[in-house]
C-alpha positions in Angstrom: -11.7 -4.8 29.5 -8.8 -5.0 27.6 -8.7 -4.6 24.5 -6.2 -3.7 21.1 -6.7 -2.6 17.9 -3.3 -3.5 16.3 -2.4 -1.0 13.4 1.0 -1.6 10.8 1.9 1.9 9.4 3.2 2.2 5.0 6.0 4.1 5.0 8.7 4.9 2.5 12.4 5.8 2.8 12.7 9.5 1.7 16.5 10.2 0.3 16.1 13.2 0.7 15.5 13.8 4.1 17.0 10.5 4.9 14.2 9.4 7.2 11.1 7.1 6.5 8.0 9.1 5.7 4.3 7.9 5.6 3.3 6.6 2.5 -0.7 6.2 0.8 -1.0 9.0 3.8 0.5 6.5 6.9 -2.7 3.7 5.8 -2.6 0.7 7.6 -1.5 -2.1 4.8 1.0 -4.2 4.2 2.3 -6.5 1.2 2.5 -4.0 -1.4 3.4 -4.4 -5.3 3.5 -1.4 -7.9 2.2 -2.1 -11.2 4.9 -2.6 -14.5 4.3 0.2 -15.5 5.4 1.8 -11.6 1.8 3.9 -12.2 -0.5 2.0 -9.7 0.0 0.0 -6.4 -2.0 -3.1 -5.1 -1.8 -3.8 -0.9 -3.6 -5.2 1.8 -5.4 -3.7 4.6 -4.3 -4.8 8.1 -5.5 -6.1 9.8 -9.0 -7.0 7.7 -6.7 -7.9 5.0 -8.6 -6.7 1.9 -7.1 -5.5 -1.4 -7.0 -2.0 -2.9 -5.2 -0.5 -5.3 -4.3 3.1 -6.3 -1.7 5.0 -8.1 0.9 6.3 -6.8 0.0 9.4 -4.6 -3.0 7.4 -3.5 -5.4 9.1 -5.5 -7.9 6.8 -7.5 -8.6 4.0 -5.0 -10.3 1.3 -5.4 -10.9 -1.7 -3.6 -10.5 -5.3 -5.1 -11.8 -7.5 -2.0 -14.4 -7.8 0.8 -15.1 -10.1 3.7 -15.0 -13.2 3.7 -12.1 -13.1 1.1 -9.1 -12.7 3.1 -6.6 -11.9 0.7 -3.1 -11.1 0.7 0.3 -11.3 -1.0 -1.3 -9.8 -4.6 0.7 -9.5 -7.7 0.5 -7.4 -10.7 0.1 -9.3 -14.2 2.7 -8.5 -16.5 0.2 -6.4 -18.2 -0.8 -4.7 -15.6 -4.6 -5.4 -16.1 -5.0 -8.6 -13.4 -3.9 -9.3 -9.8 -3.0 -12.8 -8.5 -3.7 -13.0 -4.4 -4.0 -15.6 -2.3 -7.4 -16.4 -0.4 -5.6 -17.6 3.2 -5.2 -20.3 3.3 -6.0 -22.5 0.5 -7.4 -20.3 -3.0 -6.2 -18.4 -5.4 -8.0 -16.0 -7.0 -7.6 -13.5 -9.6 -9.1 -9.6 -10.0 -9.1 -7.0 -12.4 -7.3 -4.5 -11.3 -10.2 -2.1 -12.7 -12.6 -3.8 -9.5 -15.2 -6.7 -10.1 -15.4 -10.1 -8.9 -12.6 -12.0 -8.7 -12.4 -15.2 -9.9 -11.3 -18.4 -8.6 -8.3 -20.0 -9.6 -7.6 -23.0 -7.7 -10.6 -25.0 -5.5 -10.0 -25.8 -2.3 -11.0 -29.5 -2.3 -7.8 -30.3 -5.1 -5.3 -29.6 -2.1 -7.2 -30.1 1.4 -4.1 -30.2 3.7 -1.9 -28.1 2.3 -1.4 -24.2 2.7 -1.1 -22.3 -0.9 1.1 -19.3 -1.4 1.6 -16.7 -4.6 4.6 -16.8 -6.2 4.8 -14.8 -9.5 3.4 -14.3 -12.7 5.2 -15.9 -16.1 6.1 -13.6 -18.8 3.7 -14.4 -21.0 0.9 -13.9 -18.7 -0.7 -17.1 -19.1 0.5 -19.0 -16.1 1.2 -17.9 -12.6 3.8 -19.9 -10.1 3.0 -20.5 -6.7 3.8 -22.7 -4.0 1.7 -25.5 -1.8 3.2 -26.2 2.0 1.7 -29.2 4.0 1.4 -29.6 7.6 5.0 -30.7 7.7 6.6 -27.6 6.4 7.5 -29.1 3.1 7.0 -27.4 -0.3 7.3 -27.8 -3.7 6.6 -25.7 -6.4 3.9 -25.1 -9.4 2.8 -24.1 -11.9 -0.5 -23.3 -12.9 -1.8 -22.8 -16.2 -4.8 -19.8 -16.5 -5.8 -21.2 -19.7 -6.3 -24.9 -19.3 -6.8 -25.1 -15.2 -3.3 -27.5 -15.6 -0.9 -27.9 -12.3 2.4 -29.2 -13.1 5.1 -29.5 -10.2 8.2 -27.7 -11.5 11.0 -30.4 -11.6 13.1 -30.6 -8.5 11.0 -28.6 -5.9 9.9 -31.0 -3.7 10.3 -31.1 -0.6 11.6 -27.8 0.6 11.2 -26.4 4.0 9.3 -24.1 4.6 10.6 -21.1 6.9 
C-alpha cells in the first residue's frame, strides 16, 4: 500500500533575516487574510478546509467551521466582526469572528450549474461582491445585498473567462 498526507506550510517573510519563517507555527493552512484592524487573522486549514481565526501570534485560536462545510476564500467584513466565505462549490456563508453557526447567504438551488467565488465586501458592510463561473468557464460578477438578499449583476462583467 502507498499513501500520502499532503500538507502545506504557512510561512511569512522575515525582513530582518531575509528568510521565510514559519507563521502561526508553520501550520498546514492557506488563504490567509488579516483583519481590518491588523490584530487578527483568518485562514483555511489544509487539507480539511476548516476556517480558523486567531491573533497574529497564534493565540486565541478559534475554529469557525466544521465538516461538511468545505470553507475557502475567507474575507473579513469592514468592521472586523464577520467573515464571508465560500462553501465550495456553490454556497456563500457568513460567520461571526467570535464563532457560532455560519449563516448561509446564498442558496445552492438558485444557480445549480455554477461555482461561486467570494470577491470582497463592499465598504459599507451591507453587500458582498462575488463571481459565478459556469461550466464553460465564463464568469459574471454579482453583488449580493445582505439585508434584502437581492442579487444583481454588475454591468459589463458578463462573459469573462475564468483562469
